[in-house]
C-alpha positions, 0 to 999 in steps of 0.5 A: 209268741204273738204272731202277725199276719202282714200278707202285703208287707213291704218297705215304707219310705216317709218324708216329713216335709213342711209346707209341703205342696204338689208340683213343688221342690222339697228337701225333707226335714227328715227321712224314714225308711223301714219295714211297713204294712199293717201288720208289721206296723202291729208288730213294731207296737208290740215289740216296742211294748216288750211283747215277743212277736213275729211277722208271717207274710209274703217277701220277695227281691230286694224290698223283701230282704230289706223288710226281713233285715229290718224286722230283725233289727227291730227285735221282731222274728221274721216268718215269711214266705219267699216269693219270686215277685218284688215286695211293694214300696209305699212312699208318705209325705208327712207335712208337720205344719198342716198335719196332712199326710199324702200316700203313694201305695204299690199294689204289691206283688202278684203271688202265685197259688204255690206260694199261698199254700206255702204260707197256709203251711207256714201259718199251720206250723205257727198256730201250734206254738202261738199265744195270739194271731192277729191278721191285719191288712189286705193280701196282695194280687193272686191271694184268694178271698178265701185265704183269711178265712182258712187262716182264721179257721186253722188259728181258732181250731188251735184254740189261739185268739185271733184279732182280725183288722182287714178291709171289704171282701177280706174282712167278710171272708174272715168273719165266716171263721169266727175270730175272737175279736174284730178291730174296724174303723167306722167305714170298714164297719159301714161297708160291711153293714151295707148301710150308714151306721149312726154312732153310737146306736147304729155301731152298737146294733150292727156290732150286736149282729156280729157277735150273734154270728160267733164273734166275741168282741167288735172294737170300732175305732172313731178317730179323735173321738176314741172308739166304741166296744160291743162285747159279749157279756158287757154293756156297749162302752165308749172309749174316750180318747185323750187330747195329743199334739198329733203329728200323724194318723198313720198307724194309729189303728195298728198301734191300737191293735198292739195296746189290745194284744198287749193287754190281753197277754197280760190278762187284762178284762175287755174294758182295759184292753180297750183302753189300752188300745185307745192309749196306744192309738193316742200315743202313736199320733204324736210319732214318726214312724207308724207304731214306734210307740213305748210303754212309758207314753201309753202308761202316761196316757192311760189315766186320761183314757174314760171307759163310759158304759152305754 
C-alpha cells in the first residue's frame, strides 16, 4: 500500500467556462466536484494506474465527509484524522479557449496541537505496513514547521522510501530528515537555493548539493520542457516531454509524482521512473479533473519521452 499525506485536503470545485472573463456572467460547460489537494491528486493518479493507495491528512465538517466519500468512490482508502474545523474548498475556473486557469484557494482549517498529535500517531502506525510514502502539498494553519521532518523521520526509520513535494519552509524542514526523493518545480528549487538557478547547469549544481545532504534523487519539473533528474550514481539527465493538446496544467506535477511512484513499485530504474513521471504529467495536461490519468494514456506517451544524459 502507498500512503499519501495530503494535510490540507478538501473539496475541489472545477468549472469549465469557455471565454471566461472577470466580471462577466457565465454558464459553465462542465462542472466537477470531488476530493482535492496535492496528495489527493497523487492518490487519484495512482489509483487510476491500479496501484493500491491510501490518503492521510486532516478532514473536518461536511467538506471532510464529502472528501472521504469521494476517496472511497475512487478506490482510495481514507486514512484521515478527524478535526473540529471545516476542511477547505477550492474553486477553479478553466477556460478551454485560452487555456487559462483561475483559482480561489481557501487557507484551510486551523488545526489544534491535539489533532496534530493524532495525525502523527496514525502516520506512525501506517508506516509499519507502507511500501512507499508521499508527502505532497503544504499543511493547514496550526501545523508546526517541524511536522514534515517528523513524518519523514518516521518513514525513514521504518525503511519506507519517501518522496516529498512541498513548498518553502515545509519542504526545507522535510529535507533535514533526508527523504529518498525530492520532487520540485523550478520555482520551488530556486526558493530553496536562495539564488537564481539557470537551466540546466544551475539546477544540476544545486541538486548535487542536496544529494550531499542525504537525498538520493532530485526530480525538477520544467513544465512543457520536461524535467531534470539528478540522482546518486547517475549522470544528470534531461527528460524531454512530448507535445500534447493541453486542457489544464492543474495537477500535472501531482500526476508526475504518481507516475514516478507507480514505476518505483514495479521495480523500474530511476531513469524509467523519470520517464513515467513526465509521461504521466503530460497525459494529465489533456484531462479534467486533475490526475485522472490512465495506464493506456501513459503508455501511449512513453515512447515520446526521451532521457538525454547531460
